[in-house]
LUMFIMAR-834047 format. One line per field, with one value per residue (C-alpha): residue number from 1; residue in one letter; x, y, z; chain. Coordinates in Angstrom, 2 decimals. Each point is the difference from the previous one (the first is absolute). Layout:
# residues N
num [NUM_...]
residuo [A_...]
u [X_...]
v [Y_...]
w [Z_...]
cadena [A_...]
***
This chain:
# residues 383
num [1_2_3_4_5_6_7_8_9_10_11_12_13_14_15_16_17_18_19_20_21_22_23_24_25_26_27_28_29_30_31_32_33_34_35_36_37_38_39_40_41_42_43_44_45_46_47_48_49_50_51_52_53_54_55_56_57_58_59_60_61_62_63_64_65_66_67_68_69_70_71_72_73_74_75_76_77_78_79_80_81_82_83_84_85_86_87_88_89_90_91_92_93_94_95_96_97_98_99_100_101_102_103_104_105_106_107_108_109_110_111_112_113_114_115_116_117_118_119_120_121_122_123_124_125_126_127_128_129_130_131_132_133_134_135_136_137_138_139_140_141_142_143_144_145_146_147_148_149_150_151_152_153_154_155_156_157_158_159_160_161_162_163_164_165_166_167_168_169_170_171_172_173_174_175_176_177_178_179_180_181_182_183_184_185_186_187_188_189_190_191_192_193_194_195_196_197_198_199_200_201_202_203_204_205_206_207_208_209_210_211_212_213_214_215_216_217_218_219_220_221_222_223_224_225_226_227_228_229_230_231_232_233_234_235_236_237_238_239_240_241_242_243_244_245_246_247_248_249_250_251_252_253_254_255_256_257_258_259_260_261_262_263_264_265_266_267_268_269_270_271_272_273_274_275_276_277_278_279_280_281_282_283_284_285_286_287_288_289_290_291_292_293_294_295_296_297_298_299_300_301_302_303_304_305_306_307_308_309_310_311_312_313_314_315_316_317_318_319_320_321_322_323_324_325_326_327_328_329_330_331_332_333_334_335_336_337_338_339_340_341_342_343_344_345_346_347_348_349_350_351_352_353_354_355_356_357_358_359_360_361_362_363_364_365_366_367_368_369_370_371_372_373_374_375_376_377_378_379_380_381_382_383]
residuo [M_K_Y_L_I_Y_K_V_L_N_R_T_I_T_D_A_E_L_R_E_L_Q_K_W_L_E_D_S_Q_N_Q_I_T_L_E_N_Y_I_R_D_N_Y_D_I_N_L_S_Q_S_K_A_N_I_D_E_A_F_A_G_V_I_K_R_I_E_E_T_S_M_P_L_K_K_I_P_L_Y_K_R_S_V_F_K_Y_A_A_A_A_V_I_A_I_L_I_S_L_P_L_L_I_K_N_N_T_Q_K_V_N_H_E_P_I_I_V_N_N_T_I_K_K_G_T_D_K_A_T_L_T_L_E_D_G_T_D_I_T_L_V_K_D_Q_S_Y_V_T_D_N_I_K_S_D_G_T_K_I_I_Y_E_K_T_N_S_V_K_T_E_I_A_Y_N_Y_L_T_V_P_R_G_G_Q_Y_Y_V_K_L_S_D_G_T_K_V_W_L_N_S_E_S_K_L_K_Y_P_T_N_F_I_S_G_A_L_R_K_V_E_L_I_Y_G_E_A_Y_F_D_V_S_P_S_S_E_H_D_G_A_K_F_S_V_I_T_D_N_Q_E_L_E_V_L_G_T_E_F_N_I_K_A_Y_K_Y_E_A_Y_I_Y_S_T_L_V_E_G_K_V_N_I_V_N_G_A_S_S_T_S_L_S_P_N_Q_Q_A_I_I_K_Q_N_T_S_G_I_E_V_V_N_V_D_T_F_S_A_I_S_W_K_E_G_I_F_S_F_E_D_M_P_L_D_K_I_M_K_V_L_A_R_W_Y_D_F_N_V_I_F_V_D_P_T_L_K_D_I_L_F_T_G_I_L_R_K_N_Q_S_I_K_E_I_L_E_I_I_R_T_I_N_N_I_T_Y_E_I_N_N_D_T_I_I_F_R]
u [137.73_-1.37_2.64_2.81_-1.35_-0.04_3.59_1.10_-1.45_1.35_3.49_0.00_-0.32_2.80_1.66_-1.73_-3.40_0.60_0.79_-3.17_-2.06_1.64_-0.60_-3.65_-0.43_1.35_-3.47_-2.22_-3.02_1.70_0.54_-3.74_-0.69_2.22_-1.57_-3.52_0.92_1.34_-3.06_-2.44_1.67_1.56_-2.42_0.22_3.46_-0.65_-2.49_3.05_0.97_2.36_2.61_-0.03_0.27_2.95_1.66_-0.48_1.30_3.08_0.77_-0.35_2.19_2.66_-0.06_0.26_2.81_2.05_0.26_2.30_-2.92_-0.40_-3.65_0.84_0.69_-3.73_-1.19_-1.94_-3.20_0.07_0.69_-3.49_-1.26_2.21_-1.31_-3.47_1.38_2.30_-2.65_-2.58_2.10_2.21_-2.94_-1.59_3.11_2.44_-2.35_2.14_-0.65_-0.09_-3.16_-1.57_0.34_-2.45_-2.63_-3.24_-1.23_1.45_0.55_-1.82_2.13_3.55_0.42_0.29_3.01_-0.29_2.73_0.83_1.20_-0.88_3.05_0.62_-0.08_3.10_1.15_-1.11_-1.80_-0.39_1.10_-1.85_1.83_-1.55_0.31_-1.78_3.11_-0.30_3.03_-0.09_1.45_1.15_2.79_3.56_-1.00_0.92_-1.53_1.73_-0.68_0.94_-2.37_-1.21_1.86_-1.33_1.78_-3.06_-1.39_-0.68_0.00_1.38_-0.72_2.50_-1.15_0.98_0.31_-2.22_-1.93_-2.68_-3.58_-1.40_0.12_1.07_-1.64_1.13_-2.09_1.11_-2.11_0.45_-1.57_-1.49_2.87_2.00_0.82_2.17_1.56_0.39_1.58_-1.41_2.09_-1.31_1.23_-3.42_0.25_-2.70_-0.43_-2.33_-1.81_-0.86_-2.37_0.45_0.68_1.38_0.23_2.49_2.15_3.60_0.75_-2.13_-0.33_1.34_-2.78_-2.79_-2.34_1.73_-2.61_0.12_-2.76_-0.53_-1.86_-0.79_1.41_1.66_2.87_1.74_1.27_2.70_-0.36_2.82_-1.08_-1.39_2.49_2.73_-1.86_-0.93_-3.21_-1.29_-2.60_-0.12_-3.16_-0.96_-2.89_-1.99_-3.14_-2.34_2.05_2.79_2.28_2.10_2.92_2.79_2.41_-1.04_-0.30_-3.16_-1.34_-2.59_-1.77_-2.06_-0.09_-1.97_-3.22_-0.13_-2.87_1.96_3.03_1.91_2.37_1.89_2.07_3.13_1.64_-0.83_-3.30_-1.85_-3.09_-2.26_-2.51_-2.66_-2.44_-1.76_1.29_3.29_1.66_3.39_1.70_2.13_2.51_-1.60_-3.10_-1.28_-2.30_-2.32_-1.65_-2.44_0.63_-2.33_-1.33_0.85_0.12_3.05_-0.02_2.78_0.92_2.79_2.20_3.08_2.43_2.18_-2.59_-0.36_3.71_1.55_0.25_2.76_2.03_-0.42_-2.88_-3.65_-2.10_-3.56_-2.50_-3.28_0.20_-2.15_1.93_-1.12_1.42_3.21_0.36_-0.38_2.86_2.21_-0.82_1.49_3.35_0.13_-1.93_-2.41_-3.65_-2.39_-3.15_-2.42_-1.81_-1.74_-1.09_-0.60_3.78_0.26_-1.35_2.39_1.83_3.74_2.22_3.74_3.20_1.81_3.24_0.23_3.16_-1.88_-1.04_-3.69_-0.07_1.37_-2.69_-2.79_1.13_-0.31_-3.48_-1.02_1.20_-1.75_-3.24_-0.34_-0.41_1.26_1.72_1.51_2.75_-0.22_2.65_-0.82_-3.46_-1.00_-3.24_-1.90_-2.44]
v [-5.93_3.45_0.39_-0.90_2.38_2.72_-0.79_0.18_3.47_1.09_-1.39_-2.19_-3.41_-2.48_-2.12_-3.11_1.71_1.26_-3.53_-1.20_2.61_-0.81_-3.71_0.69_1.99_-2.85_-1.51_1.72_-0.54_2.00_2.85_0.00_-0.13_3.03_2.02_-0.88_0.99_3.35_0.62_-0.97_1.93_2.99_0.89_3.64_0.08_-2.16_2.65_2.13_0.30_-2.55_2.73_0.74_-3.67_-0.43_3.09_-1.20_-3.44_1.42_2.06_-3.00_-2.23_2.72_0.16_-3.76_-0.35_2.63_-2.49_-3.01_-2.40_-1.90_0.83_1.11_-3.66_-0.72_-0.75_2.73_-2.01_-0.11_3.71_0.66_-1.42_2.41_2.84_-0.33_-0.61_3.00_2.44_-1.22_-0.49_3.04_2.37_-1.22_-0.75_2.63_2.49_0.79_3.56_-1.08_-2.00_2.33_3.08_-1.55_-0.73_1.53_0.70_3.24_0.50_3.11_1.01_-0.42_-1.55_2.29_-0.70_2.05_-1.79_-3.61_-1.78_-3.51_-2.27_-3.45_-2.89_-1.75_-3.06_0.55_-1.87_-0.39_-3.24_-0.84_-2.50_-2.57_2.33_2.83_1.99_1.85_0.21_2.46_-1.51_2.55_0.20_0.40_-1.10_-3.59_-2.21_-3.23_-2.64_-3.68_-1.12_3.27_2.14_3.15_2.58_2.28_-1.14_-3.66_-2.32_-3.55_-2.61_-2.82_-3.47_-0.94_-3.41_0.97_-2.85_2.35_-1.19_3.52_2.26_3.65_2.36_3.21_2.50_1.90_3.07_1.85_3.49_1.91_1.07_-3.13_-3.54_-2.69_-3.42_-2.62_-3.43_-2.25_-2.51_-2.90_1.68_1.28_3.37_2.62_3.34_2.39_2.75_3.42_0.15_-3.64_-1.91_-3.54_-2.15_-2.88_-2.26_0.94_-3.72_-2.95_-3.28_-2.90_-2.09_2.24_2.07_3.21_2.70_3.76_2.61_2.80_2.27_2.42_1.21_-1.80_-2.47_-2.22_-3.34_-2.26_-2.92_-2.33_-3.56_-2.30_-2.66_2.12_0.17_-3.58_0.27_3.02_1.94_3.80_1.93_3.66_1.30_3.11_1.43_-2.23_-2.88_-2.49_-0.85_-3.16_-0.92_-2.52_2.30_2.53_3.67_2.03_3.45_0.97_3.34_0.60_3.70_1.54_1.70_-1.88_-2.37_-2.89_-2.18_-1.05_-2.99_-0.58_-3.11_0.38_-3.42_-3.26_-0.73_1.37_-0.86_2.76_-0.29_2.60_-1.12_-3.09_0.56_-1.25_-0.23_-0.48_2.27_-0.78_2.47_3.08_-0.32_2.46_-0.60_2.87_0.13_2.66_1.13_-1.51_-2.67_-3.70_-0.40_-0.23_1.07_-1.29_1.78_-0.27_3.09_1.60_-0.37_2.85_2.59_-1.54_-0.18_2.83_2.20_-2.32_0.82_3.77_0.29_1.09_-1.98_1.22_-1.58_1.89_1.17_2.94_3.11_-0.07_-3.53_1.02_2.89_-2.37_-2.12_3.00_1.65_-2.94_0.47_3.79_0.65_2.70_0.94_0.28_2.06_-0.39_3.32_-1.54_-3.48_-1.23_-0.04_-2.93_-2.35_0.96_-3.17_-0.15_-2.72_0.25_-1.07_2.59_-0.09_0.43_2.06_2.68_3.17_0.44_2.92_-2.19_-2.59_2.56_1.57_-3.34_-0.57_3.60_-0.13_-3.26_0.73_3.78_0.87_2.86_-0.37_2.17_-0.80_1.94_-1.16_-3.72_0.11_-0.74_1.62_-1.03_2.58]
w [-4.13_0.93_2.67_-2.42_-2.66_2.64_0.95_-3.64_-0.34_3.37_-0.73_3.10_-1.66_0.66_-2.67_1.37_-0.05_-3.53_-1.17_1.71_-1.85_-3.32_0.53_0.86_-3.22_-2.11_0.24_-2.58_2.24_2.73_-2.47_-0.66_3.74_0.57_-2.82_1.20_3.54_-1.14_-2.17_2.76_2.79_-1.71_-2.80_1.08_-1.55_-3.04_-1.11_-0.78_-3.64_-1.52_-0.47_3.72_0.89_-2.37_1.45_3.56_-0.86_-1.72_3.08_2.29_-2.17_-0.07_3.80_0.27_-2.53_1.84_2.85_0.05_-0.20_-3.28_-0.66_-3.54_-0.81_0.20_-3.55_-1.76_-0.10_3.78_0.25_-1.31_3.27_1.93_-2.14_1.49_3.47_-0.21_-1.21_2.49_3.10_-0.48_-0.26_3.19_2.04_-1.07_-1.66_-3.06_-1.20_-3.65_0.68_2.52_-2.18_-2.47_2.62_-1.27_3.54_1.33_3.70_1.11_2.96_1.16_3.46_3.00_2.23_3.20_1.96_-0.83_3.16_-1.25_-0.07_-1.43_2.44_1.28_1.95_3.59_2.75_3.76_1.65_3.21_2.21_2.32_2.99_-1.82_-0.89_-3.33_-2.29_-2.91_-3.18_-2.58_-2.54_1.35_3.52_0.88_2.66_1.04_2.69_0.36_-2.76_-1.59_-2.51_-1.64_-2.12_0.12_-3.38_0.85_3.01_0.14_2.70_0.48_1.02_3.56_1.62_2.90_1.67_1.35_-0.39_0.33_-3.01_0.23_-2.49_-1.65_-1.96_-3.09_-0.78_-3.29_-0.07_-2.91_-2.21_0.81_-1.06_1.58_-0.50_2.72_-0.17_2.72_1.92_-2.12_-3.19_-1.09_-1.75_0.52_-1.76_1.85_-1.86_1.42_2.98_1.00_3.22_0.41_3.14_-0.12_2.23_0.58_-0.30_-1.13_1.91_-2.04_-1.57_1.29_-2.18_-1.06_0.54_-0.63_0.03_-2.48_2.38_-2.81_-3.29_-2.90_-0.12_-2.53_1.36_-1.40_2.40_0.93_-0.98_2.69_-1.11_1.59_3.32_0.88_-2.02_1.93_-1.97_-0.14_0.84_-0.40_2.09_-0.93_1.53_-2.00_-1.35_0.53_-2.92_0.28_-2.27_-0.33_-1.85_-2.57_-1.00_0.48_0.76_2.61_0.01_3.14_0.79_2.82_-1.04_-3.30_-0.71_-1.52_0.62_-3.15_0.01_-3.25_-0.70_-2.13_0.44_1.77_1.69_3.01_2.00_1.31_2.82_0.78_2.66_-1.33_-3.53_-1.37_-3.41_-1.66_-2.50_-3.02_-1.50_-1.59_2.15_2.58_2.98_0.89_3.41_1.09_3.54_2.62_-2.39_-0.33_-3.78_-2.29_-3.64_-2.26_-3.25_-2.56_0.01_-1.48_2.89_-1.30_1.01_3.45_0.89_-2.03_3.12_1.24_-3.12_0.44_-2.46_0.18_-2.47_-0.62_-2.36_-0.45_3.61_1.23_0.95_3.64_0.44_-1.74_2.42_2.97_-1.35_-0.70_3.34_1.90_-1.75_-0.23_3.25_-1.15_0.43_-2.94_-0.57_-2.91_-0.40_-3.00_1.22_-3.57_-0.50_2.42_-2.65_-2.82_-1.10_-0.58_-1.45_0.26_1.71_2.10_1.98_3.75_-0.42_-1.94_1.78_0.72_-2.44_-2.81_0.66_0.20_-3.26_-1.80_1.44_-0.77_-3.60_-0.79_1.85_-0.47_3.68_2.13_3.35_2.71_2.51_3.25_2.47_0.56_-1.58_-3.60_-1.19_-3.14_-1.39]
cadena [A_A_A_A_A_A_A_A_A_A_A_A_A_A_A_A_A_A_A_A_A_A_A_A_A_A_A_A_A_A_A_A_A_A_A_A_A_A_A_A_A_A_A_A_A_A_A_A_A_A_A_A_A_A_A_A_A_A_A_A_A_A_A_A_A_A_A_A_A_A_A_A_A_A_A_A_A_A_A_A_A_A_A_A_A_A_A_A_A_A_A_A_A_A_A_A_A_A_A_A_A_A_A_A_A_A_A_A_A_A_A_A_A_A_A_A_A_A_A_A_A_A_A_A_A_A_A_A_A_A_A_A_A_A_A_A_A_A_A_A_A_A_A_A_A_A_A_A_A_A_A_A_A_A_A_A_A_A_A_A_A_A_A_A_A_A_A_A_A_A_A_A_A_A_A_A_A_A_A_A_A_A_A_A_A_A_A_A_A_A_A_A_A_A_A_A_A_A_A_A_A_A_A_A_A_A_A_A_A_A_A_A_A_A_A_A_A_A_A_A_A_A_A_A_A_A_A_A_A_A_A_A_A_A_A_A_A_A_A_A_A_A_A_A_A_A_A_A_A_A_A_A_A_A_A_A_A_A_A_A_A_A_A_A_A_A_A_A_A_A_A_A_A_A_A_A_A_A_A_A_A_A_A_A_A_A_A_A_A_A_A_A_A_A_A_A_A_A_A_A_A_A_A_A_A_A_A_A_A_A_A_A_A_A_A_A_A_A_A_A_A_A_A_A_A_A_A_A_A_A_A_A_A_A_A_A_A_A_A_A_A_A_A_A_A_A_A_A_A_A_A_A_A_A_A_A_A_A_A_A_A_A_A_A_A_A_A_A_A_A_A_A_A_A_A_A_A_A_A_A_A_A_A]
***
């Protein structure tokens, strides 16, 4: 629901998604759920005057109705739900001036931009072949072999009829400031986030366990069902856990130098093993494992926040500024300094786009949280 609301406001929603949202809102209980969600998560904006909310909503509806999408056919009683969503989400996501200008907190200092060399991330990776050869994968540079095709933005492995019993492995390494998509030879789709590394077979043995290793980083898996591979299960190994599936979609976050591994199930069912501990997950559940321990904690989560990076979105809910900067630094590849360490704990809630410049994102955070920043080459400084 949150993702579809975001897409409405960002004019990227498809006709099918719009119908899905409209159908969802036909249930009066869902309307209440949406309003409660907005109130609970975006109360900073609902403190605005009713006049400002109405003005913001009118502006959003005008933007929507200028498109070819039939949102204006939503009955008026349902539009009241969008009114709260529009005022709340717009202010945090898009930072509409008409709401910000009435903010009672005044920012003391304008940001200092010495020389901004921080760039948005892009599709790029390094492919390491079985013999150790490194192939740089970047846009507009193709790489093709008998069973590998890459146009520089993605890499596709074709299934071969090899009868080999030994498995050859490749590595795909995505640096800071990068992301990449790989389709494995069994049809499994993998999206790799910035600063991630995946080890995988170039071809799977029929009927045998399909095993890959997320050496570090974050990846979203859409696994080809075992029914299409003679019942062979699919397994993802990380430093502290093994996750086994039959065919499903899930996200694993296991970055170096971070204390926890997060595995979030979107569809299907998975089993997770960590030392002597094991558990299974149902959709909308997340397993949390502390590095170098054997326990597994399972919590219910909003999967949108966990997988939004794959859709080009940063989703933050009450996240401290220092953790937000770690997430952003992987995509924009910058360094960060907190001159005032108390700023690390400032909480921020909002949904931002990966195609925004770092300055646009910092301006939204600065306006909402009343903080001052400086950009000096590839370093962001908070004072």
